[in-house]
KOLROLO-284296 format. One record per residue: x, y, z of N, C-alpha, C, O in turn. Coordinates in steps of 0.2 Angstrom, whole numbers, padded with zeros to 4 digits, always signed. Each point is the difference from the previous one (the first is absolute). Example, Ala and Ser with C-alpha at 12.3 -4.5 7.8 and 13.67 -1.06 7.14 Angstrom:
<recs>
+0066-0028+0039-0004+0006+0000+0004+0006+0000+0005-0001+0003/-0007+0006-0007+0004+0006+0001-0004+0005+0003+0003+0006+0001/
</recs>
This chain:
<recs>
-0015-0011+0035-0003-0007-0001-0003-0002+0006-0003-0005+0000/+0003+0007+0006-0003-0003+0006-0007-0001-0001-0003+0002-0005/+0000-0005+0011-0007-0001-0001-0005+0006-0002-0004+0000-0005/+0004+0006+0009-0004+0006-0002+0001+0002-0007-0005+0001-0003/+0012+0000+0000+0000+0002-0007-0003-0005-0004-0002+0002-0005/+0003-0009+0006-0002-0004-0004-0008-0001-0001-0002-0001-0006/-0001+0003+0012-0007+0000+0001-0003+0006-0004-0005+0000-0003/+0009+0005+0001-0001+0006-0004+0001+0000-0006-0001+0005-0003/+0004-0011+0001+0001-0001-0008+0007+0000-0002+0001+0001-0006/+0004-0002+0011+0007+0000-0001+0003-0004-0006+0003+0002-0005/-0006-0009+0007+0003-0006-0006-0001+0001-0007+0005-0001-0004/-0012+0005+0003+0000+0001-0008+0004+0006-0002+0001+0001-0006/+0001+0003+0012+0004+0005-0002+0007-0002-0002+0003+0001-0005/-0002-0004+0010+0008-0004-0003+0000-0003-0005+0005+0001-0004/-0008-0006+0002-0002-0003-0007+0000+0005-0005+0004-0001-0005/-0008+0006+0005+0000+0005-0005+0006+0003-0001+0002+0000-0006/+0002+0002+0011+0006+0002+0000+0005-0002-0003+0004+0002-0005/-0004-0008+0008+0006-0005-0004-0001-0002-0008+0005+0000-0004/-0013-0002+0003-0001-0001-0007+0003+0006-0004+0003-0001-0005/-0005+0008+0006+0000+0005-0003+0009+0002+0000+0002+0002-0006/+0000-0003+0011+0009+0001-0001+0002-0004-0004+0003+0003-0005/-0002-0009+0005+0000-0007-0004-0002+0003-0007+0004-0001-0005/-0010+0003+0002-0002+0001-0005+0002+0006-0004-0002+0001-0005/+0006+0004+0009+0001+0006-0003+0008-0001+0000+0004+0005-0002/+0000-0011+0003+0007-0001+0000+0004+0005+0004+0006+0002-0001/-0008+0001+0007+0003+0002+0006+0004-0003+0003-0001-0001+0006/+0006-0001-0008+0005-0005+0002+0004+0002+0007+0003-0004+0004/-0004+0012-0004+0004+0003+0007-0004+0000+0005+0002+0003+0006/-0008-0006-0007-0006+0002+0006-0002-0007+0003-0002-0005-0004/+0004+0005+0011-0002-0007+0004-0007+0001+0004+0000+0004+0004/-0004-0009-0005-0007+0001+0003+0001-0004+0007+0002-0006-0001/-0002+0008+0006+0000-0006+0004-0006+0002+0006-0002+0006+0001/+0000-0011+0003-0005+0001+0005+0005+0002+0007+0006-0001+0001/-0011+0004+0004+0003+0000+0007-0006-0001+0004-0006+0003-0001/+0008-0006+0008-0006-0001+0003-0003+0006+0002-0006+0000+0001/+0009+0007+0002-0003+0005+0002+0005+0006+0001+0006-0001+0002/-0009+0007-0004+0005+0005+0000-0004+0006+0005+0002+0006+0001/-0007-0008+0002-0004+0004+0004-0006+0003-0005+0000-0002-0006/-0003+0006+0008-0006+0003-0004-0004-0004-0003-0003+0001-0006/+0002-0006+0011-0005-0006-0002-0009+0004-0002-0003-0001-0005/+0001+0005+0009-0006+0004-0001+0000+0004-0006-0005+0002-0002/+0012-0002-0002-0001+0002-0008+0002-0003-0005+0002+0003-0005/-0002-0010+0007+0003-0004-0004-0006-0003-0006-0006+0002+0000/+0008-0005-0004+0008-0003-0002+0004+0006-0001-0003+0006-0001/+0008-0007+0002+0006+0005-0001+0006-0003-0006+0003-0006+0000/-0002+0010-0003+0006+0000-0006+0006+0005+0002-0001+0006+0002/+0006-0009-0001+0006+0005+0001+0005-0002-0005+0001-0006-0002/+0001+0013-0002+0005+0000-0005+0007+0001+0002+0001+0006+0002/+0003-0010-0001+0007+0002+0003+0005-0002-0005+0000-0006-0002/+0004+0010+0000+0003+0006+0004-0003+0008-0002+0002+0005+0003/-0007-0006-0007-0004+0004+0000-0003+0006+0006-0001+0006+0001/-0001-0011+0003-0002+0003+0008-0007+0002-0003-0001+0006+0001/-0004-0009-0003-0006+0001-0002-0005-0005+0004+0001-0006-0002/-0006+0008+0006-0004-0004+0003-0007+0000-0002-0004+0005+0000/+0002-0010-0004-0008+0000-0002-0004-0003+0005+0003-0005+0003/-0009+0007-0002-0004-0002+0005-0006-0002-0002-0002+0003-0006/-0002-0007+0009-0007-0002-0003+0000-0002-0008-0004+0002-0004/+0009-0006+0003+0001-0001-0007-0004-0006-0002+0001-0006+0003/-0006+0007-0009-0004-0005-0003+0003-0005-0006+0005+0002-0003/-0007-0006+0002+0003-0003-0007+0000+0004-0005+0004+0000-0005/-0008+0003+0004+0000+0005-0006+0006+0005+0001+0003+0002-0005/-0002+0000+0010+0005+0005+0001+0007-0002-0001+0005+0003+0000/-0005-0011-0001+0008-0002-0001+0000+0002-0008+0006+0003-0001/-0010-0003-0003+0002+0003-0007+0002+0007+0000+0005+0001-0003/-0009+0003+0007+0003+0007+0000+0007+0001+0005+0004+0004-0001/-0003-0008+0004+0008+0000+0004+0005-0002-0005+0005+0003-0001/-0007-0008-0003+0005-0002-0006+0000+0004-0005+0005+0002-0002/-0010+0001-0001+0000+0004-0006+0002+0007+0002+0003+0003-0004/-0004+0000+0009+0001+0005+0001+0006+0001+0005+0004+0005-0002/-0003-0008+0008+0006+0001+0004+0006-0004-0004+0006+0002-0001/-0007-0008+0000+0007-0006-0002+0002+0002-0006+0006-0001-0002/-0011+0004-0004+0002+0001-0006+0001+0006-0003+0004+0002-0005/-0007+0003+0009-0001+0007-0001+0005+0004+0005+0003+0006-0001/-0002-0008+0007+0003+0003+0006-0005+0005+0003+0002+0004+0004/-0010-0005-0006-0003+0006+0003-0004-0004+0008-0003-0006+0000/+0002+0010+0005-0002-0004+0005-0008+0002-0001-0003+0005-0003/-0001-0011+0006-0008-0002+0000+0000+0005+0006+0001-0002+0005/-0003+0007-0006-0001+0005+0006-0006-0002+0004+0001+0001+0006/-0006-0003-0007-0008-0001+0003+0001-0005+0004-0003-0001+0005/+0008-0003-0007+0003-0007+0006+0005+0003+0005+0003-0004+0004/-0001+0009-0004+0006+0002+0005-0004+0004+0006-0006+0001+0000/+0010+0001+0004-0001+0005+0005-0005-0002+0006-0002+0004+0004/+0001-0012-0004-0006-0002+0004+0003-0004+0006-0004-0002+0005/+0012+0002-0005+0003-0004+0006+0002+0005+0005+0002+0006-0003/-0001-0006+0009+0004+0005+0004+0007+0001-0002+0003-0005-0003/-0001+0010+0003+0007+0002-0003+0006-0002+0005+0005-0002-0002/-0008+0001+0008+0006-0003+0004+0001-0008-0001+0005-0002+0001/-0010-0001-0003+0000-0007-0001+0004+0000-0007+0004-0004+0000/-0006+0006-0004+0003+0000-0008+0008+0002+0002+0004-0003-0004/-0002+0008+0008+0006+0002+0000+0003-0006+0004+0006-0002-0003/-0008-0001+0008+0002-0007+0004+0002-0006-0005+0006-0002-0001/-0012+0001-0003+0002-0005-0005+0004+0001-0005+0002-0005-0003/-0002+0010+0001+0006+0002-0007+0007+0000+0005+0005-0001-0004/-0004+0003+0010+0006+0000+0003+0001-0008+0001+0006-0002-0002/-0009-0002+0003+0000-0007+0002+0003-0004-0006+0003-0005+0000/-0006+0008-0008+0000-0002-0005+0008+0001-0002+0005-0004-0001/-0003+0012+0001+0006+0002+0001+0006-0004+0003+0006-0001-0003/-0008-0002+0009+0005-0002+0003+0001-0007-0002+0005-0003+0003/-0010+0000-0008+0000-0008-0001-0002-0005+0005+0000-0006-0001/-0003+0009+0005-0003-0005+0006-0007-0003-0003-0001-0005+0002/-0003+0007-0007-0005-0002-0005+0003-0004-0005-0003-0003-0004/
</recs>
């Protein structure tokens, strides 16, 4: 939700994710914003944790795919993955594992 990602449409993505998660009774899913995970040039970014899936270049319509395919069916939305440097992904997931974020 940093400036660059907001300029690329992060706010409607966040609002759509929150709405869809609440509307589908996904009580075990928490949607929250972070200032930055890096990868700004490929944002907006959505990270599903503890699944360790990083979605990049996410647009509002993609929020429906993330909820319907990933959160409800457990299927990765592959067209939105693989855009972020693997080293950055690994570092962010390690930070999330450690509880720093």
